[in-house]
N, C-alpha and C positions, 0 to 999 in steps of 0.2 A: 681567710675566712674561719670565722669560729664554728665550734661542733653545732652549735645551738642554730646557727643559721643554714647549712648543709640542707636538714629535713624540709625547711620552708621553700629552699631554691628547687630542691627537686620534685615539691610539692605543687609548686607554680610550672614547672616546666611540663607536668604530666597534665595538668588542667589545660595550660595551652596547648599540646598536643590532641588533648581529646576534645577540643573546641576547632582544633583544623577537620574533625572528623574522619574518621576509618575510608569514608568515599573519596575523599579529595588527595587520600596518599598514594600514590602511583606504585610503592613496593608491594601494597598488599594484594594487586591485579596479579594472576597467573600471567598473563601476558598482555602487555601495554601497548604494544601495534597488533592493527587488525585491518585484512582486506577486506572491502566491500563491496561486491557489484551493484551497481544504482543504474536506475534508469531515469530520465531528463523529461519527466511530465509533473503536473501541478502535485501528484500525491506525495512526491519525493521533497517538496517543500520544507519541511521539519528537518529533513537530514542537513541539506546544506544551510538551513539558518542554523543548525548547530554547531556545522563547520565554521558559518561566520561569525558566529559569537564565541568561537573557540568554547564549546561546551562538554565537548570531549575532550579537552587537554583540561578543563576544571576537574575530569573525571579521573584523570592520571592516565589518558588514551590517545595515542595517536593514528589516525584511519587514512587508508590511502585507498582511495576513491579509484573504482574499476568503472567504467560507464560501458552499458550494455544497452543494446536496442530493445531488446526482448529477455525478461530473467529467465527463460530457459537457455539461451544462450551461455549462462554461468554455472548450470548446475552439472556439466562435468567438472569444473575448477572446485565446485563445492563438495562434490565428491572426493576429489583428489586431496582437498586441504587446502588448494590453493587460494580459496577463497573462504574466509569466517563465515562473512554475514552476505546474503543476496535479500534484495528487496524485491518480493514478487508478491503477484496474484496468488490468494488463499487457495482458490480453487485449483490450480496448478501444483501446488504443493500438497494438499490434502488427497490428489491423484497419485502424485509420487509415493507419498506413504502409505496409502492404500493399497499398492501393489508392491509395497516392500521395496521400490527402486532408492527412494530419499524418506530414511528415519529422520523427522525431522522435529524442532523445536521453534516455536514462534517466540522470540526473543522480545519484542515491542510492536504492539499492533500501530497500523498505518493509518488506514483512514475508513471512514464509515461511510456509507452510502446515504445522500442526500434527495430530495427531489429536485429532478432536473440537472442534476450533474450530471448525468449519462441521458441520451434520449434517441429515438428515433426517427430522424429527417428523411424528407423526400425534396425534390427540386419542386420549385413553387407552381408549374403546371401539370405537375403529378395527379392523378384522379385519386389516390390514396387520401383520406383524409383523418382515420383513424386507426385503431390496432386492430379490429377485423377485417380491413382492408387489405391488410399485409399479408393475409393469409393466401399462400400459393406465390408468394412474392420473394425475390432474392433480398438478403438484408446483411450486409457486412458485418464482422466481429472482429476483435483485434487477435484474438488467438480462439480457435475454434473448441468447442466443449469446454467452455470456460465460463468465469464469474458473469462476463454478458450474456452467455445463452440461459446460464444457468438462472438469473434473475429477472431476465425478460421471460422467459417460459412460464416461471409462477405468476407473472403480470398478465401475460396473457390468460393463462389457466382460471383467474382470478378475475375474468374479464369474460370468461366464457368462449375465447377463441383457443382453437385447436394449435398449438405451438409446433406439434409432426408437420405443419404445412409448410412452414418457414425453410426457405433456401440461405441456409447461413453459408456465408463463404468470408474466407479469412484475408482480409486486408488491414493493413498496420494504420493506425490511426491517422499520421500526417499524409497519407495517402486517399483516405475513403472520400472525402468531397471531391477530387478530382475525378477519379474513379466512376462517381456517382455522375457527375457532370458530364462525362464522355456516354453516358447511357450504357454503362457494363453494370451498374446496380439499380435495382428499385430503389431500394432505400440504404441509408446507414444507420449504425448504431452507433454512433459517438460518443466522446465522452469531452469535457472541457481540458483546455482550451477552444479545441478543435470544433466544437459544438457551436459555441458561439461566433467562432470565425468564419462556418458554413452559413450560419443562420445572415450573416453581416453580409458576405462576400457574394453569396451566390441567392439569397434570397429564400433559403433553404426553409419547411415547414417541418416543425416538430408537430408529427401527428400520435405521438406516445412517449409518455416519461416514463424513462429506465431507472428512475427510483422511487419510484410509486407506490403505493401498499400491493401486496404483503413484505416488499423486501426492502421499505425505507428502513435505516441504521443498519442494515446488513454489513457485517464488516468485508472490506474490499481487499485488503493487501496488508504485509506486513515485512519486518525482517524478519527473516528465518536464517536458522545455524541447523547443520546435524545435531540430533539429539547428543551425540557423542560428546560434542563439542562444549555444550553447556554443562554437562555431568565434568567435562577435564576444565573450563574455564570459569566455575560459576561467580565468580565475583566479576570477572572482567565481562560477562553476559549482564550481569545487573548493572553496572557501570554505564553499560551502551544501553541500556534499557531507562538508564536515569536520564542521560543525555539527551534521549530522543523527545522521551514525555515532556522534558522540561521545554523543548523547542517548539513541541506539539503544543504548549500552552502560549508560546508567542505567536505560534501560528493561528491563534485563533483572533489576532486581528489582521485582517485580510491586506493592512498595506503593506504588512512586514513580508504576505508572501508575495503580492506583487512587484517588491523591491527585490526579492531574493531569485526570481524567476529568470531574469536575463542573465542572471550570472551563470547559470547550468543549463538552458532550455534556449537555443536558437531561436530566434525568428516569430517571438511571441509580441504581438502588436501591444502596446501598453493600454491603449484603449480598450483591445478585447481582455487583458487582464483586468481590468477595473469593471469590467459588464459581466463578466462569466460567472457561473454559481461554483461556489465553494464546496469541496466534501467538508465531512466532520475528520479533524485531525486528532487521533486517539492519545490521550493524557491517562489511558490506563489500559490497562492488556488483562481482555475478561476471557474465561472459558465458555462462560455462560453465553456470550454474543457469539463467538466461533462455534459452538454447540448448535446454535440454529443453524447456521450455514451449514454444518456437518449432516445434521438432519434433512434439511431441503436436498441436500445431494443424495441423500439415501432415499429421499422418496421420490426423487427424479431416476432411481436406479442408475445414478454415475459411479457412486461409491458402494463397493461389495461389504463392508463390513462398517457399522455404525461405531467410528472412532470416537473414543471418550474423550473431550478436549481438554478437559484436567489432564491428559498424559502427555500434551504434546505443546499446550502454554507452559511458557517457562514464568514461574515463581520463584525469587528471591528468596532463600531462608530465612 
């Protein structure tokens, strides 16, 4: 090869490498295999779409999924470093951060609340007809002192109802309808697809929209790591974030969500999946949106400190 051609070949190679992009090269990640604690709910659909569509591999990552029934089960593993990322309720993570128990970063936004994605249901023969009628009655939530109570208390207050009169009781989503049917609860604060399933199978009535103003579009959940993890592995975190955001764009087509649900969530009736209300899947990660939730939790005296969302929302450099 002539000396004149060597610079040309080198230039072509450099152009090809540049076209591939730094994001696609696995060697530029500080860590290429990550352990992710994951729930089996509708809100997790983008993660499983990313797995199915090999979006993590495209970013040079290998993910190992560790299923959990509640995100709190993964906290010890997260603190110990056995889990890198956990999908969790925003309120849970903020409460842990506020106490100093879990110093966290939001790596990628999960979902935002839409009208009727959550709602309070009663049996068809219940005398309760509206949110005012719930005063003094038992009401289930998936986790106590968490996002459901936070958002519903705000809705109640906006409608002139005293939320301190609600008797919140912890029952996991899959067991709520049966517990109410037995008469052990006056009402259930459910979430899709369990909400639509209870309406269809029990004839349950929605007496309050859990996604109504003033909490519509509030961020519900996300993919969290310890703040030390994102500092140690910033390019890995950025790659994970990109994969989730690309998958969330795909999830805007509800047929893609309906298709992926049976692959990780057991027992979801396809008819229910087609009928249920979807949340908004996050295609960006916003400190401003998270700040609104933080401020609401401070207002309700659930947080002792007004956390600056900019310090916990991971933004790639």
